[in-house]
N, C-alpha and C positions, 0 to 999 in steps of 0.2 A: 597885165594881171593873169595869172593861171590858176586853173583848178588841178589838184593831184587827189586822186582818188586813194586814199591811204589804206582804206579797209573797206570792203564791199560786202563783207560776211554778214550773216544773220545769226541768232542764236545756236541752231546747229552747227557745230564746227566742221569745216571742210578743209581738205589739203591745201588748196589753192587761195583761200580767202580768210583774211584776218577782221577782226571786228570792226563795227562802223566807225569810220573817222574819214574827215576830209581836211584837205590843207588849201588855204587860200595864198597864193604867193604873190607879192607885190613888192617891187624895188628888192629883190632878191631875198625877202624875209618871209617866213612860213607863218601863218596864223591858223592855228588849230581848230577844229570843229568836231565837237564829239571825241570821245577817247574809248573806244572799245578795245577788246583784247589785242595785244602784241602792238600798241600803238607806238611805243619806244622804239620797236624795232622797225616798224614801217617809216617812222620819220628818218631814221638813219638809212635805210634802204633807199630813200627817195633822194638822198644825198645832202640831208641838212643835219647839223648837231642839235640833239636833243636840248642842251644847255642853252641855245641859242633862241628857242620857241617861248616868248614872253607872253603870249594871249591865247587864251582857251575859251571857245564859246560853246555852252552847251544847248541842244534843242529841248532835251527833256530827259528824265531820269529813269527809264527802263533800264536795266543793269547792263545789257549788251551795248549801250551807249556810253558807259562809264566804267567798264570793267579795268579797263586799261589806265584810269585817272591817277591811282595811287602810285604804280609804278612809273608812269611818266613824270610825276611830281618829284619822286625821290631820286628817279635817274637824273633829272634836271639839275638837281642839287648837288649830287655827289659828282657829276661830272664838269661842275664848273659855274653854274649860274651864280651871279653875285647880285641880281635884282629880285623883288617878289614877283611871282607868277600872278598876273591879273587874269581873274577868272570870271566870266559873265554867264548868265542864265536866268531861267525862270525862277521864281521865289524859293523852290527847295535847295538852290544851289547854296545857300549860307549854311544850311544844315548838313548837306553833302559834304562841304569842304571841313566843316568843324568835325565830323566823324572821321573822315579820312585823316586829318592830322591827328585825333586821338588814336587812331589805328596805327599809325607809323611813329607815334611817340616814343616808343622804346628804342626803336632803331635811330632816331634822331638824337636822342639823348647820349645813347651809345658813341655815336659818330663825333658830336659835340665834345664828350669827354675826352676822346682821343686827339682832340686838337682841331677838328673842321670848324671852321667859322660858321655861324648861322646866318650870313648873308646868302641871300637866295633861297631860304628855306621858310619864307613866308608867302602868305597868299592874299592878294587885295580883291575883294568880291564886288561885284556890280550886279545889282538885281534888275533884269529887265523885264519890261511889260509890253504886250502888243500895242504898236503905234509908237513905240520909242524910236529915236534916230540918235547916232552918234558918229563920231569921228574919230578914227584910230590911225595915226600915222599916216594922214592923207587919205585913207579909205573911208568912203562914206558907208556907213551899215544902217541898213534900215531893218526893223523888227516888227514881225506881225505874226497873228496866230492863223497861218496859212493852212492847218490841217485839223482835222478831227482824229483823234487817236483814242479810241475807246473811252475808257473812264479817266484817262489823263488829262486833267484840266490845266496843268502847266505846261504848255507846250509852244515852242516858237520855231518860227521858219526866219531864215536871215536873207538879206540880199546885200552884196558887196557890189560897189560902183568904184572902180579905179583905173586909171591908164587907158580909158577909152572903152572898157568892158564891164559888163554887168553879168554876175553870177548869183543865181538864187538857189539857196537849198532849202528845199521844202521840208524834208525829213519825213518820218512815218506819218501814214494816215491819208484818208480821203480829203479831197481839198474842201475847204470853208469857202464862202462867198467872197473872201478877201484876197485869196490866192491868185486870181487871174490878174485884178487890178495891182497886185504887189509884184508880179512878174512880168507884167507887161513890157513887151519890147527886150527882154534879156536876152543876152547872147547864149546863156546856157541855164537850164533848169533841171535840176536834179531831184528826181521823185523815186519813192521806194514802193515797187509794186508788189502784188500778191497774186497768185494764181489759186484761188481757193479750191478748185476742184481736184488738185493734186496735194493738197495739204495732208490729207489721211494716209495716202500712199507712200509719200515720200518723207513725211515727218513722223510717222507712227503716232499720229495724234487721234483721239477719238473724234467721231463727228461732231459731237458737241463743242469740243475744245476747238475743232478747226472753225466753226462758226465764229467764235470769239476772236480767234487769231486774224481770221478774214476780215471782220470788221474793225480791225485796227489799221488797215492798210488800204492803198488806193488799188482800184481795178485797172486794167489795161484801157479800158472805156473813159474811166476818171481822168488817166493821164492823157490821153489822145486829146480830150475835149479841152482840158486844161491848157495845154501846149498850144492847140490851134487858136483858142479864144485869146490867149495873151499874147500871141504873136511872136513866140520865143525863135530864134534860130535853131536851137539844137536841145533836144531833152535826153537827159542821161538817166539810165535805169541803173540803181544800185540797191544793196541791202535787199537782193530779191527773195522772196519767200514762194514755194520752199527754195533753197539754193539750188537744187538740182532740177528745177522747171526749165523746160525748153526754150531757150531765150529767143530763137528765130521765131517761133510762133507767137511769143509775146510781142515781139517788135512788129510783126505782120498785122497783128491786132491792133496796135496803137497807129500804124501806118494806114489803116482806113479812114482815121479821123484827122492825123495830123500829118501836114505836108511837108515839115521841115526833117533835119537829120535826127535819126533815133540811133543812139548807142546803149549797148548793154555793156556797163562798165565793168572793168577788172582792177584788182589791186595795183596800185602805182602807176595808173593810166593818167596821163597829162592831157588836159584840154584847155 
């Protein structure tokens, strides 16, 4: 099993980073987690056919984690998907899917009227809650509320176990008391850090807004402590805020606490 960082960017766009999205690859098939901007392009750039991605897991519904959802869904259909897209996520997922279909209804009807079959233009939704566990194509998937993320109550972390490896995607936020046991012994733990002191300068935010943004994300200390206590092999930093924060300093701060491998991730990096 392999992790592909399809998009490591944050809300402020940068030339080198697409929106937040990860790919879990098992038995040659890609399973998508979150769908930020440009996700269809990134799937293709990683060497996979968009039409072949049948499962999408959402961590939460801040816009930067699903702005590419509609494009991915319609691209999957018009490039040849014949089966429904299976979409998983916390409770708002049902409403998000409903609104996405409504938004794309005109385009869908135009294409159907031209003769394109509706096969592949459906979505099957599964609402997940912390503590759930499921199996998809032999992959064992654990679900937990591993992070606090401001006022977002519907927030999920995922653990994927297959082919002798464990990959944990914590997503945005500071760790809850569930994250360490959830990530225990994982090969890879992905977390999203924030360098609070640089938000005003590098993102053009007011000090008041900077405090809110910082409260939605993990500090280097949070990440180092979580990785060390969970005994993971590698911690991967993605969705770094602000995007231009110095990565070497961030990794050095984490290394004071965590003795394992630390990687500041880039788009399309494979682990």
